[in-house]
C-alpha positions in Angstrom: 0.0 0.0 0.0 1.0 3.6 -0.6 0.2 6.6 1.5 -0.3 9.9 -0.4 -0.1 12.8 2.0 -1.1 16.4 1.1 -0.2 18.9 3.7 -2.0 22.2 3.4 -1.4 25.4 5.4 -4.5 27.6 4.8 -5.2 31.2 5.7 -7.1 31.2 9.1 -9.8 33.4 7.5 -10.5 30.7 4.9 -10.0 27.6 7.1 -13.7 27.0 8.0 -14.9 27.3 4.4 -11.9 25.2 3.2 -12.7 22.4 5.7 -16.3 22.4 4.6 -15.4 22.3 0.9 -12.8 19.6 1.5 -15.3 17.4 3.4 -18.3 18.0 1.0 -16.6 18.3 -2.4 -12.9 17.7 -2.8 -12.2 14.6 -0.7 -15.4 12.9 -2.1 -14.3 13.8 -5.6 -10.8 12.3 -5.0 -12.3 9.1 -3.5 -14.7 8.8 -6.4 -11.8 8.3 -8.8 -11.5 4.8 -7.4 -7.7 5.2 -6.8 -7.8 5.3 -3.0 -9.2 3.0 -0.3 -9.7 5.7 2.3 -8.8 9.2 3.4 -8.0 10.7 6.8 -8.2 14.5 7.4 -6.1 15.7 10.3 -5.2 19.0 11.9 -1.4 19.3 12.4 -0.7 20.2 16.0 1.2 23.5 16.5 0.5 26.7 14.7 2.3 27.7 11.6 2.9 31.4 11.3 0.2 32.8 9.1 -1.9 29.6 8.6 -3.7 26.6 10.0 -2.1 23.3 8.8 -3.9 20.1 7.9 -2.7 16.8 6.6 -5.0 14.9 4.1 -3.8 11.3 4.0 -5.0 9.0 1.2 -4.4 5.3 1.1 -3.8 3.7 -2.3 -3.8 0.0 -2.9 -0.5 0.2 -4.7 1.8 2.5 -6.7 -0.1 1.8 -9.9 -3.3 3.3 -8.4 -1.5 6.3 -7.2 0.2 6.8 -10.6 -3.2 6.5 -12.3 -4.6 9.2 -9.9 -1.7 11.5 -10.5 -1.9 11.1 -14.3 -5.6 11.0 -14.9 -7.2 13.0 -12.1 -4.8 15.1 -10.0 -4.3 17.9 -12.5 -7.9 18.9 -12.7 -8.6 18.4 -9.0 -5.6 20.4 -8.0 -6.5 23.2 -10.4 -10.0 23.4 -8.9 -8.4 23.8 -5.4 -6.0 26.4 -6.8 -8.8 28.3 -8.4 -10.8 28.5 -5.2 -8.0 29.2 -2.8 -5.2 30.9 -4.8 -3.0 33.1 -2.6 -4.6 31.7 0.6 -2.7 28.4 1.0 0.6 26.6 0.6 0.7 22.8 0.0 3.2 20.1 -0.4 2.8 16.4 -1.2 4.7 13.3 -0.1 4.3 9.6 -0.7 5.2 6.9 1.7 5.4 3.1 1.1 3.7 1.1 3.8 6.1 -1.7 4.7 4.1 -3.1 7.5 0.9 -2.4 9.3 0.1 -3.3 13.0 -3.4 -3.7 14.3 -4.1 -4.4 18.0 
């Protein structure tokens, strides 16, 4: 499995609207692509100067699913985010290979 993490620092004045939009529109649109098994939305503890920071963690079955997302869907979805929140956020993306999972 592959984790795809998008960390976003959003202007505090836009944070409530952004969270609502992420929950009701963006995350469902990403999951609807069929490339991910689940998504977790988290608030990063500690304040970043000038923004509130969130981590959006998507779980893909494998690298092929993530590659498909990045090639076929990410450009349009990222453009929609940019169009809505341009100048009010900073984002970076990372991927992590899950080497082992532990469940109690």
